[in-house]
N, C-alpha and C positions, 0 to 999 in steps of 0.2 A: 696252095696259099703261099704268097711271097713273104719275104722277111719283114716288109713294112706292115703287112696285115697281121703278122704274128706279133709284132711289137705293139700294135694298136690293141690287139686282143689281150695281150699281157697287161697293158696299162688299164684297160677297162673304161677309162674316162679320157676323152680328148677335149682339152680346153679350147673353146671357140672364142677367138680374140679379135676385138676391133680396136685398132691402134690409130688414134688421130694425130699423134705426134711421135716422130721417130725417137725422140729422147727417152720415151718410156719403154722402148723395145727391149733393151738389154736389162734394165732393172726388173722388168716383168719376167723375162726369161730366167733370170737368176732366182726369182721367187718360185717359178714353176719347177726348176731343177732341184732346188733345195727342198721344195715341198714333196718331191718324189715323183713328179710327172714331167719328165724331160721331153715334152711334146707340146706343140701348139698348132692349131689351125688358124692361121692369120688370114682374115677375110679381106678380099680385095674391094671392100666397100669404101675404103678411104684412099686418098692420094699417098698416105704414108706407108701403105702395106708393103710395096716392093722393097723400099729402102729398109724397112723394119726387118724383113726377112733376111736381107743381106747383112745387117748389123748383128742380128741374133746368131746367124750362121758363123760369123767371124768370132764372136765372143764364146759361143757354145756349139762347137762343131758336132758334138755328140747328140744334140737335140734333133728329134724328128720334127721337121718343119713341113707343114701341109699348107698349101694355098687354097683358101676357101672362097666361096662366092665368085668363082671364075666364070665369066660370061662370054669371053671371046678367045679365039686361038692366039691373038696377040698377047693377051694376059697370060696364057699358058706359057708362051715363050719368055715373057718377062719374069714370071714367077720361078721358072726352072733356072733361068740365068742367075737369079738372085740367090738360089740355094734351096728352093722348095723341092721336096722329094716325091710329093704326091699332089695331084690336082683333085679338088672336090668342087662339084657344081651343085647349085640349089635345085636344079631340075635336070631332066634328061634332054640334053642337046646333042643330037647325033653328030653334028659337025665337030664339036669339042671332043666327044668320046672317040670318034674315029681318028681325029688328029692325034690325040694322045696315044692311041693304040698303034698307029703307024710309026710313031716316034719312040715307042717302048717306054712311054711315061706312065707310071701308075696313075690310074684315074678311078675315082669313086663318084659316079653321078648320082644326083638325087632322083628318087622315084616316088610316086604316090599312088600309082594305079597298076593293076596287073599287066596292062598293055605296055607300060613303060618298063616294068620288070622283065617282060618277055623280050623287049628290045635289047636290054642289057645282057640277058642270058644268051641271046642269039649271037652276041659279040664275044662270048666266052667269059663274061664278067660274073664272078660269084660273090663279090662284095659290093654292096650299094648302100647309099644313104637314103633314109626315109625321112622326108622333110616336107612340111612341118609336122613332126611326129604327133604331138598331142592334138593339134587342131584337125589332123587328118584321120583320126580314129585310134591312134595309139597302138598298144600291144594287141588289142583285139583284131585290128585291121592287119597288122603285121603277120599274126598267126594265120589268119584266113588267106591272106595273099600268098604266103610262102609255102602253104601246104603242098602245092603241086611241084615246088622247086626244092628238092631235098638238099642240094648243094649250096644254095644261096644263104648268105648270112647278112644281117642288116645292121647298119649304124643309125639308130634313130637320133635325130637332132631337132630341136625346136620344142621348148616347153619341158625339157628334162631338167630336173633339179634334185637336190638332196632328199626330198620327200618321196619322189616316185622312181628314182633310179634303181632301187632294189628290185621292183617287179620286172623291170626291163632286163637287167643283167642276169636275173634268175632264169630267163627264157633262153633255151638253147639255139634259138634263131638269131640271137643278138651277139655280135662279136665285140662291140664296144658302143659307148654312147657319147655323143657330142653334147657338151654343155658349156654354158657361160656364167653359171651362178658364182663360180669361184674367181672369175676374172671380169666382173662387171665394170662397165665403162666408168661409173662414178668412182670406184675404188682406184682404177688406173689414173684417172684425172687428178684425184686427190693425193696420188703418190703413196697410197697405203699398201705398199708391197709386202710388208710384214703380215698384214691381214690376208693378202692374197696367198702368201706362202702357207699360212695357218689353214686356210680353207682348202687349199690344194692338198695338203697333207691329210686333212679330214676326208676329202673325196677319194684319195688314193687308198686310205685305210678302209673306207666303206666298200669300195670296189673289191679290194682284196678279201675282205671278210665274206662278201657274197660269193665270189668265185671259189673260195676255198672251203665252202660248206661241205 
C-alpha cells in the first residue's frame, strides 16, 4: 500500500467536494484543514475544479488533493498538472486506469460488479472505489464481492453519511469512506465555512472513535 492509501486510511473519511466557484476553494480547504481532515476529493463535475485544485495546493501544500469524477485522460493530465495526487473515477474505464498506471499516477477506479473488480485486480490494484455504494447494495454487496479477493480494500462513496458510516468503517474490507455530508453544496454556496469546519471535526472524531475501538 502506498503513502496516499495509508493517509486515506488514517483519515477514514474523504470529503467529496463540488466547487462551482474558485473563490470558495481556499476557504473550504481552510475549514477542512482546521477541522482535522486535510484532504479533499475535488470532483471534475464543474468548470471550477481544475483551478480550485491549483489554488488549494498553493495555499495548503500539505493537503492531500484527489481529483474525482475523472472521465477522460485529458482530465487526468489537467488534474495532475494542477496538483492532484490521485485520480478517482466513478466507474471502471480501462483507458483511464491503464493511462494512469503507465504514467505512475495513483488511481482508484469505481467498481460495482465482481467483473469490474476482477479487471482492477488483474491490473495490480488493491484499492478501489465502490460507487454508488448505498444504491448498489452497500456493505452486504461489498462483503460478498470481496470475499474472494483477500488483498482488496474498498472506498465506498455515494449515500454515506454520519448515520451509516459506522457500519462501513467497522468492516475490515473498508479502508476509508467518501462522503459529502460535511461539505454540502448549499453550505459552500452560503459561505458557511465555520459550519463545514465543525461538521468536519465531528466526522474526523467519529472516524477516529470507530477505528480506535
